All heavy atoms as an XYZ file, in Angstrom:
694
protein
N      -7.921     13.908    -15.763
C      -6.680     13.385    -16.300
C      -6.966     11.905    -16.440
O      -7.441     11.205    -15.594
C      -5.640     13.774    -15.354
C      -4.399     12.895    -15.453
S      -3.043     13.273    -14.190
C      -3.104     14.968    -13.942
N      -6.555     11.418    -17.644
C      -6.634      9.903    -17.896
C      -5.336      9.318    -17.316
O      -4.284      9.634    -17.802
C      -6.792      9.665    -19.387
C      -7.156      8.226    -19.748
C      -8.464      7.856    -19.113
O      -9.433      8.624    -19.088
N      -8.550      6.641    -18.682
N      -5.456      8.373    -16.451
C      -4.314      7.801    -15.725
C      -4.027      6.422    -16.319
O      -5.027      5.720    -16.703
C      -4.611      7.691    -14.235
C      -4.881      9.031    -13.523
C      -5.189      8.787    -12.093
C      -3.618      9.939    -13.576
N      -2.798      6.039    -16.376
C      -2.265      4.692    -16.833
C      -1.287      4.247    -15.816
O      -0.506      4.899    -15.184
C      -1.633      4.776    -18.227
O      -0.537      5.757    -18.193
C      -2.591      5.241    -19.257
N      -1.271      2.849    -15.654
C      -0.336      2.315    -14.653
C       1.126      2.642    -15.078
O       1.485      2.631    -16.234
C      -0.588      0.766    -14.742
C      -2.003      0.696    -15.232
C      -2.180      1.920    -16.054
N       2.002      2.975    -14.159
C       3.381      3.347    -14.361
C       3.572      4.848    -14.528
O       4.741      5.259    -14.567
N       2.501      5.620    -14.682
C       2.613      7.005    -14.830
C       3.121      7.695    -13.482
O       2.490      7.573    -12.412
C       1.335      7.631    -15.327
C       1.392      9.095    -15.663
C       0.127      9.562    -16.282
N       0.090     10.939    -16.786
C      -0.822     11.478    -17.117
N      -2.029     10.927    -17.320
N      -0.721     12.739    -17.633
N       4.182      8.512    -13.656
C       4.665      9.172    -12.388
C       4.084     10.558    -12.402
O       4.060     11.319    -13.455
C       6.243      9.333    -12.395
N       3.668     11.087    -11.187
C       3.044     12.355    -11.066
C       3.650     13.017     -9.831
O       4.022     12.423     -8.906
C       1.558     12.204    -10.830
C       0.781     11.712    -12.065
C      -0.641     11.295    -11.636
C       0.867     12.545    -13.218
N       3.755     14.392     -9.908
C       4.429     15.162     -8.799
C       3.528     16.351     -8.435
O       2.749     16.860     -9.235
C       5.716     15.659     -9.221
C       6.653     14.510     -9.692
C       6.673     14.160    -11.075
C       7.417     13.828     -8.813
C       7.503     13.100    -11.546
C       8.270     12.796     -9.244
C       8.287     12.484    -10.635
O       9.101     11.487    -11.000
N       3.712     16.772     -7.249
C       2.976     17.939     -6.722
C       3.742     19.132     -7.146
O       4.991     19.190     -7.186
C       2.977     17.946     -5.160
O       2.502     19.180     -4.615
N       3.017     20.284     -7.347
C       3.655     21.507     -7.821
C       3.988     22.379     -6.613
O       4.771     23.285     -6.691
C       2.629     22.300     -8.595
N       3.388     22.025     -5.384
C       3.665     22.964     -4.196
C       4.406     22.281     -3.043
O       4.722     22.960     -2.082
C       2.346     23.412     -3.692
C       1.427     22.270     -3.207
C       1.664     24.261     -4.763
C       0.188     22.813     -2.440
N       4.769     21.022     -3.090
C       5.550     20.366     -2.135
C       6.251     19.167     -2.724
O       6.332     19.005     -3.930
C       4.700     19.889     -0.911
C       3.742     18.735     -1.079
O       3.743     18.255     -2.223
O       3.116     18.286     -0.130
N       6.853     18.396     -1.911
C       7.815     17.304     -2.490
C       7.025     15.952     -2.689
O       7.748     14.945     -3.074
C       8.863     17.049     -1.444
O       8.387     16.668     -0.200
N       5.868     15.917     -2.794
C       5.038     14.643     -2.953
C       5.250     14.137     -4.470
O       5.160     14.888     -5.352
C       3.508     14.883     -2.737
O       3.324     15.347     -1.483
C       2.745     13.569     -3.041
N       5.576     12.906     -4.507
C       5.647     12.156     -5.780
C       4.989     10.809     -5.659
O       5.086     10.091     -4.628
N       4.286     10.454     -6.713
C       3.511      9.167     -6.741
C       3.721      8.444     -8.087
O       4.011      9.114     -9.097
C       1.981      9.354     -6.459
C       1.344     10.196     -7.502
C       1.774      9.848     -5.129
C      -0.129     10.273     -7.352
N       3.489      7.134     -8.106
C       3.464      6.416     -9.357
C       2.052      5.653     -9.256
O       1.680      5.034     -8.330
C       4.607      5.309     -9.441
C       5.864      6.145     -9.648
C       4.338      4.377    -10.576
C       7.065      5.174     -9.675
N       1.332      5.684    -10.456
C      -0.006      5.005    -10.497
C       0.284      3.478    -10.663
O       1.006      3.044    -11.502
C      -0.730      5.570    -11.804
C      -2.028      4.816    -11.915
C      -0.984      7.057    -11.636
N      -0.299      2.707     -9.800
C      -0.243      1.267     -9.717
C      -1.443      0.662    -10.450
O      -1.359     -0.207    -11.339
C      -0.102      0.671     -8.358
C      -0.117     -0.770     -8.321
C       1.063      1.329     -7.529
N      -2.659      1.103    -10.151
C      -3.879      0.658    -10.623
C      -4.698      1.828    -11.113
O      -4.951      2.698    -10.225
C      -4.603     -0.248     -9.745
C      -5.870     -0.985    -10.345
C      -6.383     -1.989     -9.368
N      -5.378     -3.015     -9.101
C      -5.124     -3.468     -7.856
N      -5.838     -3.118     -6.808
N      -4.146     -4.421     -7.646
N      -5.039      1.916    -12.371
C      -5.825      3.123    -12.797
C      -7.275      2.809    -13.107
O      -7.534      1.780    -13.668
C      -5.144      3.614    -14.132
N      -8.179      3.751    -12.700
C      -9.553      3.577    -13.023
C      -9.783      3.754    -14.530
O      -9.014      4.468    -15.202
C     -10.246      4.542    -12.162
C      -9.231      5.722    -11.954
C      -7.880      4.969    -12.007
N     -10.821      3.293    -15.111
C     -11.214      3.579    -16.486
C     -11.746      4.955    -16.697
O     -11.605      5.490    -17.865
N     -12.173      5.604    -15.676
C     -12.827      6.992    -15.837
C     -11.756      8.120    -15.622
O     -10.671      7.884    -15.042
C     -13.968      7.086    -14.799
N     -12.140      9.256    -16.029
C     -11.292     10.487    -15.807
C     -11.243     10.702    -14.367
O     -12.259     10.633    -13.584
C     -12.055     11.636    -16.589
C     -11.332     12.897    -16.324
N     -10.296     13.368    -17.037
C     -11.519     13.938    -15.417
C      -9.880     14.511    -16.607
N     -10.635     14.832    -15.600
N     -10.007     11.015    -13.765
C      -9.756     11.315    -12.454
C      -8.966     12.510    -12.240
O      -7.928     12.763    -12.839
C      -8.983     10.092    -11.785
O      -9.716      8.834    -12.002
C      -8.853     10.263    -10.332
N      -9.451     13.432    -11.408
C      -8.776     14.669    -10.995
C      -7.891     14.427     -9.799
O      -8.387     14.188     -8.756
C      -9.696     15.796    -10.781
C     -10.443     16.260    -12.009
O      -9.741     16.319    -13.057
O     -11.577     16.592    -11.981
N      -6.484     14.401     -9.946
C      -5.643     14.219     -8.792
C      -5.025     15.515     -8.381
O      -4.552     16.255     -9.308
C      -4.514     13.266     -9.168
C      -4.725     11.780     -9.127
C      -3.481     11.032     -9.595
C      -5.154     11.382     -7.767
N      -5.211     15.987     -7.171
C      -4.695     17.201     -6.688
C      -3.953     16.967     -5.426
O      -4.110     15.981     -4.680
C      -5.815     18.178     -6.363
O      -6.752     17.611     -5.424
C      -6.626     18.533     -7.680
N      -2.978     17.910     -5.162
C      -2.237     17.860     -3.962
C      -2.114     19.354     -3.417
O      -1.625     20.201     -4.228
C      -0.832     17.253     -4.131
S       0.198     17.166     -2.585
N      -2.645     19.682     -2.293
C      -2.676     21.002     -1.871
C      -3.474     21.884     -2.710
O      -3.170     23.058     -2.975
N      -4.607     21.439     -3.250
C      -5.585     22.031     -4.092
C      -4.953     22.469     -5.506
O      -5.528     23.264     -6.205
C      -6.069     23.334     -3.434
C      -6.856     23.029     -2.107
C      -7.405     24.222     -1.438
O      -7.465     25.385     -2.034
O      -7.916     24.109     -0.369
N      -3.835     21.917     -5.812
C      -3.247     22.153     -7.194
C      -3.217     20.758     -7.898
O      -2.884     19.762     -7.281
C      -1.769     22.696     -7.053
C      -1.701     24.024     -6.238
C      -2.419     25.132     -7.075
O      -2.292     25.186     -8.339
N      -3.248     25.969     -6.465
N      -3.326     20.771     -9.210
C      -3.359     19.503     -9.976
C      -1.916     18.906     -9.918
O      -0.910     19.628     -9.937
C      -3.661     19.921    -11.375
C      -4.075     21.317    -11.337
C      -3.650     21.903    -10.024
N      -1.933     17.537     -9.842
C      -0.562     16.896     -9.975
C      -0.071     16.956    -11.428
O      -0.920     16.952    -12.341
C      -0.777     15.414     -9.592
C      -1.291     15.131     -8.214
S      -0.106     15.363     -6.890
C       0.905     13.967     -7.086
N       1.187     17.085    -11.572
C       1.774     17.247    -12.923
C       2.853     16.040    -13.205
O       3.241     15.344    -12.293
C       2.492     18.598    -13.067
O       3.674     18.642    -12.121
C       1.568     19.735    -12.730
N       3.344     15.988    -14.458
C       4.231     14.964    -14.841
C       5.699     15.416    -14.601
O       6.625     14.634    -14.812
C       4.059     14.571    -16.351
C       2.737     13.845    -16.512
C       2.609     13.238    -17.947
O       3.230     13.807    -18.813
O       1.818     12.397    -18.092
N       5.881     16.695    -14.172
C       7.226     17.138    -13.942
C       7.294     17.740    -12.560
O       6.344     18.411    -12.192
C       7.787     18.091    -14.927
O       6.870     19.212    -15.021
N       8.446     17.509    -11.816
C       8.493     18.082    -10.489
C       8.979     19.479    -10.565
O      10.134     19.707    -11.020
C       9.473     17.157     -9.663
O       9.693     17.731     -8.430
N       8.159     20.358    -10.152
C       8.588     21.833    -10.163
C       8.908     22.347     -8.845
O       9.311     23.478     -8.667
N       8.861     21.498     -7.740
C       9.133     21.964     -6.402
C      10.605     21.972     -6.149
O      11.329     20.927     -6.400
C       8.407     20.978     -5.395
C       8.603     21.319     -4.017
C       7.923     22.502     -3.501
C       9.430     20.627     -3.142
C       8.078     22.901     -2.148
C       9.604     21.022     -1.947
C       9.031     22.117     -1.355
O       9.102     22.412     -0.040
N      11.194     23.065     -5.752
C      12.605     23.268     -5.524
C      12.918     23.433     -4.073
O      14.043     23.584     -3.781
C      13.082     24.394     -6.314
C      12.863     24.320     -7.833
C      13.364     25.538     -8.555
C      13.537     23.050     -8.395
N      11.920     23.425     -3.089
C      12.259     23.653     -1.734
C      12.701     22.415     -1.061
O      13.047     21.381     -1.615
N      12.770     22.464      0.258
C      13.146     21.365      1.138
C      12.070     20.328      1.177
O      10.907     20.543      1.045
C      13.249     21.896      2.579
C      14.451     22.816      2.746
C      15.797     22.178      2.592
O      15.957     20.895      3.075
O      16.645     22.726      1.915
N      12.439     19.006      1.317
C      11.460     17.912      1.439
C      10.514     18.283      2.596
O      10.936     18.777      3.652
C      12.284     16.686      1.624
C      13.667     17.055      1.170
C      13.830     18.516      1.404
N       9.311     17.957      2.382
C       8.223     18.195      3.429
C       7.647     16.895      3.927
O       7.896     15.809      3.319
C       7.078     19.007      2.823
O       6.546     18.437      1.675
C       7.533     20.472      2.438
N       6.974     16.920      5.067
C       6.368     15.733      5.557
C       5.036     15.986      6.176
O       4.647     17.187      6.321
C       7.291     15.054      6.530
O       7.419     15.926      7.727
N       4.294     15.013      6.509
C       2.968     15.202      7.004
C       1.899     14.689      6.208
O       0.741     14.555      6.648
N       2.118     14.320      4.921
C       1.085     13.854      3.916
C       1.203     12.351      3.849
O       0.973     11.538      4.736
N       1.634     11.978      2.573
C       1.832     10.505      2.298
C       3.230     10.098      2.857
O       4.112     10.824      2.981
C       1.723     10.312      0.800
C       0.444     10.754      0.059
C       0.670     10.485     -1.409
C      -0.697     10.243      0.689
N       3.345      8.750      3.039
C       4.579      8.141      3.574
C       5.204      7.459      2.334
O       4.548      6.735      1.610
C       4.270      7.130      4.652
C       3.684      7.768      5.853
C       3.473      6.595      6.924
O       4.173      5.732      7.031
O       2.351      6.743      7.500
N       6.574      7.584      2.220
C       7.366      6.979      1.101
C       7.238      5.461      1.230
O       7.297      4.835      2.200
C       8.803      7.396      1.197
C       9.637      6.677      0.133
C      11.151      6.930      0.288
N      11.452      8.165      0.845
C      11.864      9.115     -0.070
N      11.893      9.035     -1.309
N      12.261     10.360      0.558
N       6.969      4.765      0.048
C       6.977      3.374     -0.007
C       5.557      2.736      0.291
O       5.381      1.536      0.277
N       4.585      3.583      0.735
C       3.317      3.095      1.119
C       2.357      3.245     -0.045
O       2.392      4.164     -0.859
C       2.781      3.832      2.312
C       1.519      3.366      2.903
C       1.619      3.231      4.397
N       0.544      2.448      4.897
C      -0.081      2.604      5.947
N       0.363      3.550      6.774
N      -1.092      1.800      6.324
N       1.424      2.276     -0.169
C       0.371      2.357     -1.250
C      -0.901      3.072     -0.616
O      -1.128      2.774      0.461
C       0.011      0.942     -1.734
C       1.103      0.328     -2.508
C       0.699     -1.082     -3.040
N       1.909     -1.596     -3.766
C       1.771     -2.069     -4.939
N       0.600     -2.068     -5.627
N       2.822     -2.554     -5.577
N      -1.487      3.791     -1.533
C      -2.787      4.486     -1.199
C      -3.754      4.229     -2.305
O      -3.387      3.904     -3.386
C      -2.522      6.047     -1.030
C      -1.598      6.361      0.064
C      -0.299      6.298      0.006
C      -2.188      6.731      1.340
C       0.598      6.607      1.073
C      -1.374      7.098      2.443
C       0.015      6.993      2.253
O       0.908      7.232      3.368
N      -5.030      4.276     -1.883
C      -6.086      4.027     -2.877
C      -7.318      4.795     -2.681
O      -7.525      5.410     -1.583
C      -6.408      2.494     -2.844
C      -7.179      2.016     -1.666
C      -6.889      2.361     -0.427
C      -8.250      1.149     -1.704
N      -7.825      1.741      0.473
C      -8.630      0.950     -0.403
C      -8.863      0.488     -2.683
C      -9.738      0.086      0.019
C      -9.912     -0.375     -2.253
C     -10.255     -0.627     -0.985
N      -8.181      4.878     -3.677
C      -9.472      5.416     -3.624
C     -10.409      4.369     -3.794
O     -10.579      3.735     -4.857
C      -9.594      6.457     -4.861
C     -11.093      7.009     -4.955
O     -11.802      6.973     -3.994
O     -11.414      7.493     -6.082
N     -11.039      3.892     -2.626
C     -11.888      2.687     -2.716
C     -13.124      2.876     -3.601
O     -13.779      1.952     -4.050
C     -12.305      2.530     -1.242
C     -11.947      3.715     -0.533
C     -10.978      4.489     -1.387
N     -13.543      4.166     -3.862
C     -14.764      4.405     -4.718
C     -14.335      4.248     -6.212
O     -15.075      3.593     -6.942
C     -15.392      5.817     -4.409
C     -16.457      6.119     -5.316
C     -15.775      5.798     -2.942
N     -13.264      4.861     -6.578
C     -12.891      4.948     -8.023
C     -12.005      3.877     -8.436
O     -11.876      3.556     -9.596
N     -11.285      3.191     -7.510
C     -10.459      2.010     -7.925
C      -8.956      2.460     -8.135
O      -8.170      1.629     -8.522
N      -8.574      3.712     -7.958
C      -7.248      4.225     -8.133
C      -6.377      3.747     -7.059
O      -6.742      3.678     -5.874
C      -7.246      5.663     -8.214
C      -5.892      6.339     -8.188
C      -5.118      6.078     -9.549
C      -6.011      7.925     -7.939
N      -5.129      3.160     -7.407
C      -4.178      2.857     -6.429
C      -2.835      3.407     -6.849
O      -2.390      3.419     -7.981
C      -4.023      1.313     -6.243
C      -3.104      0.858     -5.226
C      -3.069     -0.647     -5.030
O      -3.993     -1.274     -5.351
O      -1.990     -1.172     -4.577
N      -2.133      3.991     -5.887
C      -0.829      4.752     -6.164
C       0.212      4.299     -5.195
O      -0.131      3.823     -4.023
C      -0.921      6.230     -6.227
C      -1.957      6.764     -7.214
C      -1.300      6.723     -4.805
N       1.460      4.448     -5.582
C       2.559      4.202     -4.671
C       3.238      5.496     -4.456
O       3.634      6.157     -5.401
C       3.584      3.165     -5.328
C       4.871      2.927     -4.520
C       4.676      2.199     -3.224
C       5.824      2.125     -5.418
N       3.582      5.848     -3.173
C       4.179      7.087     -2.818
C       5.793      6.870     -3.010
O       6.358      6.001     -2.412
C       3.907      7.520     -1.380
S       4.740      8.961     -0.921
N       6.283      7.693     -3.869
C       7.824      7.629     -4.115
C       8.505      8.767     -3.481
O       9.765      8.716     -3.210
C       8.098      7.774     -5.576
O       7.562      8.954     -6.209
C       7.546      6.514     -6.367
N       7.871      9.856     -3.022
C       8.390     10.952     -2.304
C       7.343     11.534     -1.484
O       6.242     11.905     -1.850
C       8.970     12.040     -3.274
N       7.664     11.569     -0.078
C       6.621     12.128      0.808
C       6.419     13.572      0.695
O       7.293     14.326      0.128
C       7.302     11.837      2.250
C       8.735     11.746      2.006
C       8.888     11.249      0.626
N       5.288     14.130      1.115
C       4.998     15.571      1.071
C       4.173     15.944      2.150
O       3.781     15.109      3.081
N       3.902     17.244      2.256
C       3.121     17.840      3.354
C       1.617     17.840      3.203
O       0.918     18.302      4.075
N       1.140     17.590      2.050
C      -0.337     17.622      1.747
C      -0.849     16.345      1.356
O      -0.152     15.563      0.719
C      -0.597     18.671      0.663
C      -0.252     20.130      1.067
C       0.956     20.639      0.649
C      -1.084     20.838      1.778
C       1.365     21.973      0.959
C      -0.808     22.179      2.100
C       0.381     22.713      1.686
N      -2.092     16.001      1.651
C      -2.748     14.761      1.218
C      -2.960     14.866     -0.390
O      -3.092     15.944     -0.880
C      -3.938     14.671      1.948
C      -4.329     16.123      2.368
C      -2.965     16.751      2.594
N      -3.041     13.686     -1.006
C      -3.389     13.652     -2.373
C      -4.903     13.313     -2.459
O      -5.280     12.446     -1.734
C      -2.518     12.622     -3.110
C      -3.049     12.453     -4.581
C      -1.056     12.942     -3.108
N      -5.588     14.049     -3.278
C      -7.081     13.900     -3.424
C      -7.402     13.367     -4.812
O      -6.801     13.824     -5.791
C      -7.796     15.153     -3.121
C      -7.465     16.012     -1.970
C      -8.246     17.290     -1.894
C      -7.892     15.217     -0.723
N      -8.312     12.403     -4.892
C      -8.807     11.882     -6.095
C     -10.262     12.282     -6.277
O     -11.052     11.897     -5.424
C      -8.699     10.356     -6.229
N     -10.586     13.185     -7.238
C     -11.928     13.786     -7.330
C     -12.353     14.404     -6.099
O     -13.570     14.169     -5.767
C     -12.823     12.629     -7.884
C     -12.465     12.220     -9.258
O     -11.960     12.915    -10.084
N     -12.725     10.966     -9.564
N     -11.476     15.005     -5.311
C     -11.934     15.743     -4.036
C     -11.970     14.879     -2.810
O     -12.102     15.394     -1.729
N     -11.650     13.528     -2.947
C     -11.686     12.637     -1.762
C     -10.168     12.256     -1.411
O      -9.444     11.895     -2.447
C     -12.526     11.466     -1.965
N      -9.799     12.393     -0.234
C      -8.300     11.900      0.126
C      -8.167     10.436     -0.089
O      -8.991      9.596      0.138
C      -8.245     12.317      1.611
C      -9.594     12.585      2.130
C     -10.516     12.846      0.947
N      -6.948     10.180     -0.662
C      -6.602      8.676     -0.735
C      -6.335      8.151      0.545
O      -5.822      8.802      1.455
C      -5.299      8.648     -1.621
C      -5.438      9.096     -3.093
C      -4.084      8.944     -3.809
C      -6.536      8.408     -3.837
N      -6.680      6.879      0.708
C      -6.536      6.181      1.955
C      -5.446      5.189      1.881
O      -5.223      4.580      0.858
C      -7.824      5.398      2.275
C      -9.074      6.327      2.415
C     -10.298      5.499      2.601
O     -10.245      4.314      2.828
O     -11.347      6.103      2.547
N      -4.670      4.853      3.010
C      -3.627      3.858      2.968
C      -4.344      2.455      2.626
O      -5.335      2.175      3.097
C      -3.131      3.787      4.351
C      -3.525      5.090      4.950
C      -4.736      5.565      4.320
N      -3.679      1.643      1.726
C      -4.133      0.301      1.391
C      -3.996     -0.513      2.701
O      -2.892     -0.552      3.256
C      -3.323     -0.252      0.274
C      -3.736     -1.729      0.026
C      -3.651      0.560     -0.952
N      -5.051     -1.162      3.076
C      -4.938     -2.047      4.255
C      -3.989     -3.248      4.051
O      -3.880     -3.794      2.888
C      -6.309     -2.484      4.566
C      -7.064     -2.237      3.388
C      -6.412     -1.215      2.620
N      -3.228     -3.668      5.126
C      -2.291     -4.792      5.025
C      -3.000     -6.065      4.754
O      -4.063     -6.286      5.438
C      -1.399     -4.809      6.231
N      -2.562     -6.929      3.862
C      -3.165     -8.225      3.742
C      -2.457     -9.209      4.633
O      -1.291     -9.231      4.766
C      -2.945     -8.619      2.204
C      -3.777     -7.877      1.292
C      -3.557     -8.417     -0.128
N      -3.198     -7.267     -0.970
C      -2.566     -7.286     -2.079
N      -2.060     -8.433     -2.439
N      -2.297     -6.278     -2.679
N      -3.293    -10.165      5.238
C      -2.633    -11.082      6.153
C      -1.821    -12.115      5.368
O      -2.206    -12.518      4.115
C      -3.843    -11.744      6.781
C      -4.988    -11.553      5.866
C      -4.706    -10.224      5.186
N      -0.646    -12.419      5.884
C       0.165    -13.412      5.230
C      -0.367    -14.780      5.447
O      -0.985    -15.116      6.446
C       1.647    -13.400      5.768
C       2.373    -12.037      5.545
C       3.677    -12.087      6.310
C       2.583    -11.800      4.009
N      -0.084    -15.761      4.453
C      -0.660    -17.129      4.645
C       0.166    -17.763      5.815
O       1.370    -17.528      5.946
C      -0.398    -17.821      3.291
C       0.631    -16.920      2.670
C       0.503    -15.549      3.177
N      -0.488    -18.813      6.501
C       0.300    -19.432      7.456
C       1.316    -20.417      6.920
O       1.122    -20.884      5.779
C      -0.655    -20.198      8.407
O      -1.351    -21.157      7.613
N       2.341    -20.694      7.624
C       3.395    -21.493      7.066
C       3.430    -22.906      7.678
O       4.344    -23.606      7.576
C       4.775    -20.829      7.282
O       4.959    -20.705      8.651
N       2.382    -23.278      8.391
C       2.306    -24.690      9.047
C       1.657    -25.691      8.193
O       1.301    -25.730      7.136
C       1.691    -24.670     10.341
C       0.444    -23.710     10.501
O       0.683    -22.545     10.497
O      -0.654    -24.221     10.673
C-alpha cells in the first residue's frame, strides 16, 4: 500500500485506528492481527486493549514509517512483518 501523511487506517478485526504521520517512499504492507489495515472501520465490537496506546506515536526504524494511534486495539500493527515500536521521547531543552 502506498502511504501518504494524514491517511487514516483502521483494523478490520479490532478497534485499532492510526493516522500516518511520516510515510516512506516505498510500498509498505500494514497489518493488524494478520489482516491488512483498511481506510474504513469495519469493527463493530467493544473497544479492545493490549496493542497500541491512544495518542502515542509509533515508528518503523528500518522503513521510516511513523504513525499516531487514534484508537487503541488488542493487536500490534506490523509494517512489512515487523512490529511498530514506540517513538522514543526527546529530551526537552533546558530553560536556564
